[in-house]
C-alpha positions in Angstrom: 164.2 144.7 -35.8 166.9 144.3 -33.2 170.5 145.1 -35.2 173.0 142.5 -33.4 176.7 144.1 -33.6 179.2 141.0 -33.1 182.3 142.6 -31.7 185.7 141.0 -31.8 186.8 139.2 -28.3 188.8 142.6 -27.1 186.9 145.1 -28.1 185.4 147.9 -26.1 182.1 147.1 -24.7 179.4 149.9 -24.8 179.3 152.5 -21.4 176.0 154.1 -21.8 172.8 154.4 -23.7 169.7 151.9 -24.2 171.4 148.4 -25.4 171.3 144.5 -24.7 174.5 142.7 -24.6 175.4 138.9 -24.9 178.7 138.1 -23.2 180.4 135.1 -23.2 183.7 134.8 -20.6 185.4 132.7 -18.5 183.8 131.6 -14.9 186.0 133.7 -12.5 187.0 131.1 -10.0 187.4 128.4 -13.0 189.1 128.7 -16.3 187.5 125.9 -17.9 183.8 127.2 -16.9 182.4 129.3 -19.6 179.4 131.8 -18.6 177.2 133.3 -21.1 175.2 136.3 -19.6 172.6 138.5 -21.6 172.1 142.0 -20.0 170.0 144.7 -20.7 171.0 148.5 -20.1 168.9 151.5 -20.1 165.3 151.1 -18.9 165.2 148.5 -15.9 168.6 147.1 -15.9 168.6 143.3 -15.8 171.1 140.5 -16.3 170.6 136.4 -16.9 172.7 133.5 -17.2 171.9 132.1 -20.7 170.6 128.6 -19.8 167.8 126.7 -21.5 164.1 125.1 -20.0 166.5 122.0 -19.2 168.5 124.1 -16.8 171.9 123.7 -19.2 174.0 126.2 -20.8 172.8 127.3 -24.1 175.0 127.2 -27.3 176.6 130.9 -28.3 174.2 131.1 -31.2 171.1 130.0 -29.4 172.2 132.7 -26.5 172.8 135.3 -29.1 169.3 134.6 -31.0 167.4 134.3 -27.8 168.5 137.2 -26.5 167.8 138.9 -30.0 164.2 137.7 -29.5 164.1 139.2 -26.1 165.3 142.5 -27.0 163.0 142.8 -30.0 159.9 142.0 -27.2 161.3 144.7 -24.8 161.8 147.3 -27.6 165.5 147.3 -27.9 167.2 148.6 -31.2 170.9 147.2 -30.4 172.4 144.2 -29.5 175.9 143.6 -28.8 177.6 140.1 -28.7 180.9 139.7 -27.9 182.5 136.0 -26.9 185.5 137.0 -25.0 186.7 133.2 -25.0 187.4 133.5 -28.7 190.5 135.3 -28.7 193.8 133.6 -29.8 195.5 134.1 -26.3 192.6 133.0 -24.5 192.1 129.9 -26.9 196.2 129.4 -25.8 195.6 129.4 -22.3 192.6 127.0 -22.6 194.5 124.8 -24.1 197.2 124.8 -21.4 194.3 124.1 -18.6 194.5 127.4 -17.6 198.1 127.7 -17.1 198.4 131.8 -18.1 202.4 131.6 -17.8 202.3 129.6 -21.1 201.2 132.8 -23.0 204.2 135.4 -22.5 203.1 137.5 -25.6 202.3 141.0 -24.8 198.8 141.9 -25.2 197.9 144.1 -28.2 194.9 145.5 -30.3 196.7 145.5 -33.5 196.2 144.1 -36.6 199.2 144.7 -39.1 197.9 142.8 -42.0 194.7 144.8 -41.9 196.3 148.2 -41.0 194.4 148.5 -37.6 196.1 149.8 -34.8 193.5 149.3 -32.2 189.7 149.0 -32.0 188.1 151.9 -33.6 185.0 153.5 -32.1 184.4 155.6 -34.6 182.8 152.2 -36.3 179.9 152.0 -34.0 176.7 153.8 -34.3 176.3 157.4 -32.7 173.3 156.1 -30.8 175.1 153.0 -29.9 176.4 154.0 -26.3 180.1 154.7 -27.1 181.6 157.5 -25.5 184.0 159.2 -27.8 
């Protein structure tokens, strides 16, 4: 069974090792378009856009579950899922039709309420593909 590890919007991605990744991000040329990719790393690396049989984009959860099934078929042990559109800053930009100037706050990976001063790679399993 494939283990799904859900990353926060700004967490670092694995840098090496055998793993699958589902990533939802904004389109490169259009801040209103959202692209969901399913990537497989390690063996024969492949990438596909998450679309259904009708050619329409899959919902986030359908893409994650579809990638999990494909990863299981391919023999992968770990699937990372990260929605890069879910961050507070990204939602603010979307609400202002892609205008990045409305959010002048400095980017930070700190959550003082939880005592977190940045994402910790130590929380990831050693075989998960993160450099330490």
